[in-house]
N, C-alpha and C positions, 0 to 999 in steps of 0.2 A: 387429577384436581381432587377429586372426590377422598380420593387415597390417602393424598399429602394432608389434608386437614383432619382426616383421622386420626393420623400419625401424629400430628399437634397435636390435638386435640390430648391422646393419653398420655401424652409426654406431660402434657399440660394438669394433666389430674395428679401422676407421678410424682412429681414437683410438689404441688401440692399438696398431696397426703404425705409424702419426707419434710413437707418444711412442717407440717404441722404435728407429726409425731416427735422430729426434733425438738418442737416448743416443750411439747407435754416434756420428755424427759430434760429437758432443760429447765422447766418449771417447777420436776420432782426433787433435781438434784440440789435445787438453790433454799435446799430450809434453813434457817439459821443453824449453827451454830456452836455461839458464841458461849451460850450457858453450859453446853456440856464439856466445850473446852473447855472452862476452866475447873472439869473434874481431871480425876485421873485416867490420862487416854485412854487407855485400854474400856474402862467401865462404860466411857463415853462414845469411845467404836461400835462395842456389843448393842450398848443402847441403838448408835443407828442403823445396826445392822436387822434388828428385831423392830424398826422402825420401816424399814425398807419392805421389810416380808409382809405386816399390816397396812402399809397404801398399795404394794403390789396385788394381793388378795381381793381388795377393792375398785382397781380399776374396771373402767367398762369391758365389757368382754367385745376383742378387735377379732370379729368374724375373718376379717384376709387375713392376719396372723396366722387364725387356723387353717384355714385353706392353703395354705402356702406350704405347713408341715406339715401339711397330709400330701400335698402336692408332691414335694417332693420325697413324702415316704412312697409315692405310689412310682415316680420317676426311678426310683431305685430297685422295684419290685422286690421288696423285703429289707429288712434289715440284715447288717449281722454284727457282730460283739462278743461283748465278754458278759455281759451282766445280765442273766435272764430277768426280765420284765419290768426292766430299770429304762428311763430317759435321761442321756447326756445331751451334753451339748449337740452333739450331732444328729440325737434326735433317736428314740426306741430302741434297743439294743435286746436280743436275742443270744444264747451260745449256739456257735453253730451256723452254715445256712439252709435258710428257709424259702419253700417256693413262696412264690408269691401268693398274696390273699384273694380269693375273690371279690371282696369286698375290699375297699380302700379302708374305710371307716371301722369296717369287722376287723381287717385284721389290725386295725391300730386298738382298739380297745381289746380282743386277745393277748396280744404282748402286754398290756399293762393296764390293766383294767381300774386297778387304784395306786394312783402316782403320789409317790409320798416324799419327795425333795428333804435333802441331810443338807448344812450347812453346819460345817467343822470351824472352831478358830483356835489353833492348837500353839501354845506356846508355853513361855514358863515363867520363871520366879516376877514376881513386884505386877501381875496383874490381872488376878483373882482377889477375890475377899471382898468384894465392894457390891452392895447392895444396887441394886438397880430399879431403877422408876419404871413403870410396867406402865408404855405407850398406849396412850389414850389414841380412839379414829371412831370413825362410824361412816359409815356409806352413804350413800347420798341419798338414801330412804332412811336416814336414823339408827337402822340398825347396828348392832357393836359389833365392830369388829372380832376378828378370831387373831387369840394371839400366841405367837409360835410358844411352846413349852421349851424351856429352857435346862440344858441338862449339865448338869456342874462335875466339871471331872472329878473333884474333891469326894464329889457322895458317893465315886467308885473306887475306893481306898477300900482296900481289904479290913484295914481295925481300924478300931476306932482311936483318940489323942492318946489316952489312958495303955492298951493294950499294945500301940504302936513301938512305945517309949521302953516295954517288958520285952517286947519284941527285937525289938533294936538290939539291948543291950544281949537277949540270949543268942543273937547273929555275934556279933561281937566276941563272943566267951567262947566261940566255935570257928572262928576269925574270918567269917562272911561279913557280907556290909547288905542292909536292910534298906533301901530309899523308898521314895514315892515315885523316883524315875524310874525303876524297872518291873520288870512283870511282877514279880514275888509280893510284890507290898499293892496290888492292886487289882477287881478283878475285871479282866481285860475281858476274859472270855463272854461274862456279862452282857458289858457293854457293847461286845460286836452281836450277841443276842439280841441287846434292843436295837441297836441301826438298825439288826437283819429283816426283825419281826415290824418295825413302825416300815422301813422299807416295801415291805411283802402290802401289807393291809393298815398301815397308824398307827400301831398301836404298840404296846409296852408297858415296863413299867420302871418308876424311879425314886429316889429317895433324896433327901436333904442334909447334910454337913453342915449344922451348926458352929460357925469357928467365935464368934465373941454373944455379948448381953445379948444386942439386937440381934441375930439370928432366935437366941432362943426364941423370944418375941413374936417372931413370922415364922419360923417352923415347930415351934414347941418340945424342940431338942436343949437339954443343955449343952456349952459349950463343948464341943472335943469330942459332941454323941451325932450317932445320926436318925432321924426320926424313919420311921418305918417304912416300909418299899408300900408306893402307891400305882395305881393307874395311872398312863397319862389321860388327858384331857380328850375327849370324841372331836371329829369333827376337825385339827387342825389343819394351817395350810402349810406349814412345814415345821420342819426341827430345827433346832439348833444348840451344838455343841460348845465347851467354853473349860477347853483344862489342858493339859500333860498328854495326851496321848490321841488325838485326833485325829491324826494321820498313819498311826503305830502299824506295823505291819511286819509280823514276823512269827515261828514257829507255834506262840501262847496263841495268838489271833492275826487277825488281818481286818482292823476295822475301818481302814484305806479307803479297802474297793468298795464301800458302800458309799461314801460321801461323793454327793452333786457338788457339792463346793469346798474345797479348803484352802485357809486363809491358814496362813502361818505372820504371827504378831511376837518379837523378841527382839532386843535389846543385844547390841554386841556384849562380847563375853564379860570385859570386865564392868561396863555396864550394868549388866547383870547380877555380877558382884555386891555392886553397889547395893544394888534397891534388897538383894537378899539380906544385907548385914543390915541398911537400914530401917526393913520391918522387923529383923531377929531381933534388933536391941529397942524399936520406938513401940514394938507390939508385945511382942513375946520376955522382954526383959532378960534377952540375953547378951553377952561379955561379945568385945568384939572377937574375942580370943576363941569363946565359945562359938559364932559364928563362922571363924573360917575354920576352925575344923570341920563342922558341918560339909560348908564348902567342900572340902576336899574327901569327905568319906565320899558324898554325892558322886563326884566326879566319875566317875570310871560306867554308871549309868546313865548320867547325862551327855555323852560321849558314846556310848553305844545305843540308846534307848530314844535321846530325843532327837540330837543333831541330826538322825538320817530323817528324820518327819519333811526337816523343812526343803528337802530335794521334792521331794509327795506334793510338797502343796501347789495352787494355780497361781497365788501369788503372795508376795511374802511383804511384809511391812517390818525394816528393821529401822530400830531408832539409834543413832550414832550421836553422843554428845560432841561439842565442838569446842568443849574445856579440857582442860587437865586432866586423865583420869587413870593418871598410869599406873600411880600407888591408888587403888577402891580402898586400900583397907585403909584409910586415914582420911578420906570424904566424911564429911558431915551431913550435908545433903543431898539427895537425890540432882543431876541437874535438872532444869527445870525446860520450858517448851525453848522461850527464849534461846535460852543452850542447846538447843539440840537439834537435828537436822532427823530427816526418817527416809530412807532408802526405800523403793519399793519395785521392788523387781517382776515383773510378769511373766512367767513361766509357759502358761499354756493360753498362746496368745491365739488360738482358734477359738476359744469357750470367755477368753476375757479379749475382748477389740476395744483396744482403747484408741479414742483419737487423742495423741497427743500433742495435735497443736493447740488442742480445745482445751486440755489438761492445761498447757504453759499459761493461757491466757486467764484462766480461772486459779493457776494457783497461785498467788502472786511469790516470788520470790523462789520462785523452782526452777529446773535446769537437769535438762537429759544429758546423762555421765555415759551411757549403754541405747545402741536403737529398744531394748527392751526391758530400760531401768530409766526412772524417773527420781529425783531426788527433791523431797517441798521439806519449807520448815514442819518443825513437828505441832506445831500450834493447827497447822490444817490437815493432820493426819486423819481426824474424823471427813472432815470434809472430800481429801483424796478418797479416801473408802466409800461414800457416798456416789462420787461421780462415777470410780469402777467399780461396783458391785451392784448398784441399785440397777440398772441395770439388765446383767444377769442374772438376778434374783427375780426381776417380774418376770424374764422369761419362763423361768422356772415355774412360778406358777402359771402361767397364761399355758401353759404346755399341759401342766396338770389339770386345768380345766376342759382343756380338749379332750381328754381321758375320762373326767366325770364328770362331762355334762356336753358331750358332744355336740347337743342340739343345739349351743349356743355360739358354734360356727357357721 
């Protein structure tokens, strides 16, 4: 009788804890996206991810969660994996088999004395060049929240705007093609070094690229030029990358191996071209013919270096118009959110464990097209990102804190 009562009490406690955790997650996820959805989708989505990190870094420390990680770690008798000193979705990993540590906590800390997560969003044209508002948050004690640094892929271009034009002309004279899609137009080795250094000790160097006069006022560099290299802020929660090569892996560099959460954001190819032509005409003053020629010249590098990255992502958000874009070279405007859907394909369901029934309830107008794919209205893309990725980033932050502050567990 006493045993039954004890079992019932344990079950009730587990149920209450689960309900409280679910309620906390739902409260965190149901943030209003109205203002952000009125902005360009990619800028709003990037803000959402950065805000997730700010919230996660300031959540109360959950000892039960930490103890479960350490218990799982001990049960495995030591980890085994591919990347030395990193924490992945399945726990901390090191290369090769290792003996069980004499102390679970000591072994955990020895494997990853400083866990510094990296989140990368890789995409293509039409989602960059937007100035993002820095989110404001504070802890319960009033202390200022840590803002994750943003690494912009444009800042790792090899040449500034004027020099790039010269190099492109010289490449054409040699019968070659130079684009920002390929390795020859970017500092991929330096980007890999930044990711490696940040993953190990949370440090690194970055710079900014000024596209417009607004960027000049913000960063102090003239349009088309770079700022000087500067060290990253100290004691950051995690690193965000937004650009063309977050999932790049090739002979020049292997950037993807350092990324803890890799997110793909890409339109279908016709919409890709519509966005490219629209931006080149409106922002850069190109003619349709010049923009079309640039698309054709960049196509080989796009196929060889950009497309393969979307097979390495943990989740892809692909925007699909619901209007006629059969001839993208004649459209005057980019299809709006009301004229688009977003196909969300979750390729790593071990890292991102979605509750599809919950998503269908929360994302009105969505439907399942495959067991691992949900289609949502484009206006709900930011909210879908928050529902799917907030819990993942929060787990990354909690695991990092288990390493940095084991006493909190």
